[in-house]
N, C-alpha and C positions, 0 to 999 in steps of 0.2 A: 466590503471583502470580507470573507470568513476564512479562517486559516484553520487547518485541521491537522494534527500531528499523531503519529502512532509509531510503535516498533514492535518487532518480533525478534526472537532470538532462536536462531535455527541450530538443530544438532550438527555436530562436525560432518557427520556422515551424510547429511542431507542438505547441506548449504546450497550446493549447486541447484538442486531441484527448487528450493524455497526462493532463491534469486531468480529463476527463471519464471516461476509462478508470479512473483511479485512483479516483475518486469511486465509480464502479460497484462496483470491488473492495473498498472499504471497507464500502459499504452491504451487500454480500453477506457479508462476514466478521461483521458485527455480529449477523447471525441464527444463526450458527453456535454449536452448544453449546460454553460454556466461555469464550465471548468476553466480557469485562467491557467493553472499550472498544476501538475502533479509529478512529483519525482520519488526515487528511492535511493538512499545513500547508505553505504557501508560505515557504520561507527568506527572511527580512528582508535577508539581505546577498546573496542569489543569487536573484533573482526567476523563474529558471527551475528551480530545484531545489525538487521536492516532497519532504516529509519525512513518513515514516510512522512511527506510535507505535501499538503494539499492546499490550493488556493481556489475558493469558490466565489462567484460574482455576487450571491445572496443567500439568504436562509433558504428561499424556495428552491434553487438549484441544488443545494446540498440535500434538503429532504426529499427532491425527486431521485437522486442519486442514490440516497440511502434505501428507499422504498424498492426501486426498480433496477438496482445494480445487480450485474451477474458476477458478482465478486467471488473470486476463487480464493477459497481459504486453504493454505497448506495442510496437509494431513497433521493431526494432532501428533503422531509419532515422529514428525519431521521437526518440531519445535520444542525448545525448553517449556516447561510448566511455569 
């Protein structure tokens, strides 16, 4: 199993949109072959940070996801640099 983590910090005025897009992304990923789990959480110490935790069956499943994912990236203006 491979575990992938990541995070993004939204701007205050765009948090709801970034959270919505993040949930859409997570729900799509869960349907992909080899995805064991994929979740997004709000950081308890920074309420604007969304933390992603993914579990994949193996490297091949993860590489397929990276190559062919329809990842929805929040607009750059919605997140902190």
